[in-house]
N, C-alpha and C positions, 0 to 999 in steps of 0.2 A: 554541855558549856565548852568545857575543857576543849573538845574538838574542834567544835565551829571556833574558839579563838586560834587554835592551831592551824587551821584551816586558813583562817584570816591572814594570819601572819606571813605564811607560806606563800599565799597569793598576792601581797605586797612584797615579800621579798622578791617573787618570780618577775613582777610587772617590773621592778626598779633594775635588776638586773639585765632584762632581757631588750632593753631599750637600747638601742645603737645610737652611736654619736656620730652625730649628721656632721662635724665636724673631721672625723676620720673618711668620710666619702669628698670631703671638697679636693678639687684641682689644684696641686701645688702652683703657686706661682714660680714660673719658670722665669730663669733669668736671661735675658736677650735684652737688646739695645734699645728694643722697641717696651718693654716693662721697665727698664731702669730709668729711663728717662721722665724727668720730669726737674721742680722747682725742690730745694729740702733746706732745712734748717739745719746749723747743729744742732746737737742734743746733747754729745760730751766728747769731748779730749782730752787723752791722757798720754805722757812721756813718760817712759822711765828709763834714766840714765845712767849706763855704768862708764868707767873712766880707766881702764888697768894702763901701768907700765911694765915692762919687763926689763929686769935689772939682770947681770950676771956675776954670780957670787961662785967664785972657785971653778969657772967655769961651769955650771949649771944654770940654766934661765930660770930667775925666778919671778914670776908674774906678783903683782902688787896693786890694788886697789888705790886709786889715786883720789876719786870722789864717787859719791851716786847723787841722784835729783830724781826726783819726782816733780813731774810740772800737771796742773790741771789747769783747766779751760774753765770761764765761766763767762756771765754777764755778754749773751750772744747776741750781735744784732749781726745776719750775716747770710746771705742767699748762694747757694751754690747749683748751678742748674748744668744737668745732664740732657743731652739731645741726642735722638735718635740716629745723627750721622755720625756719632763718634768723637761730639766735640762738646766739652765745658767750660763757663766761665764761674767765678767762684769769687765774691766782692764782699765787704764788710769788715766788721770790726768784732772783736774780742777782747779779753781780758786772761792772761797767762800766769800763773801764781805757781814760781819754782823754789821748791826746796833743795837746798844744796848741801849735802855732806860730806865735809873733807874727810879723807881721812885723819889728819889733827887738826884740831880746831872746832870750832863750836859752827853749827849749824847756819847757813844762812839764807833768808828769806829775801825774794826777788818779785816783783811784781810789773807786770808791762802790759799796755795796750797794743795788740797785735793789729794792723790795717791791711788788709790784703785784697789788691785788687790783680788777677789772673784771669788767665785762660790758656787752653791747649784741646788737646785730642786724649783719646782714651781708647784702649780695645779690651773686650770680654774675653776671657779664658775661662768658657761655660763648665767646662769639662773638671775644670781643677777648683772654680768657684774664683777666679782671681781677677781685678782691674787693674790694669798698668795706664799708669798716667804720665804722658807727655806736656810739661808745663811748658810754655813759651816764656815764660820770666822766671822759672823754677821758684817759685815764690809761695805755692798752698802744698799742693800734690804732687808728689814726682816718684815716678818707677811703681815697683807691684805690689799692689797690697793682699791679703786673703778677705775675700767676704766671707764675716763669721755669720752675718743674720741679712738675708735680705726677704722682705716681703711688702705687701702693698702699700705700708707704712714707715719701715724702718730700713736702712741702709747703714751695716755695721761693717768696718774695715780695721784691717790689725797689719802693721808690719812692722817686721826687725830688719836694722839697716846695720850691717858694721863698717867702720872706719878706723883705718889703720895709718898711722903719720909718724914713720921711724919704729921704735919702742913705743908707743902711745895706742892703745887702742880703744876707740869709742863705741858703745854699744846702743842701740836707742829702739826700744820697743814700744812702737807709737799704736792707739788705739783712737779709732774718731767714731760717731755715732752720728748720722742724719735723719731727721725726721721728716716726712714728706709733707708739703705744704696743702 
């Protein structure tokens, strides 16, 4: 009887471990203008910002963080359409809540409704998994974004930006995720 139980457990174990995963045999969703085209809604949008200033102390440049902020979008009523011909349109509303932390003083929370009506063109770099937007109005997306996730339902983008104005440097990290309608 013990031998029969052992054989049964061994049979069940081998049966489960020998099953193949049909997901691994699936053809990956290829990044192309044809596959990326479609209508999307924003599922999340986040910005992290750091502002630093450089001051000279006895001839040595010393960086100083002036402020940081975290901005998170919500309440999306937005449509983003990418077309196979390399054009896009973006329109709608969303709310952005920003928490600003200055070097001195208390945190400040700001909430505003963002209204976007934009259009432009885009190009894909399929080798580096990047998309570059050329906005007609510079209102929504502009510049090169890394594509973090791309499949049949999700498009997730990431961009690092740095703006320098005299001794003040602003670093912005943007994450935007879309869900295909």
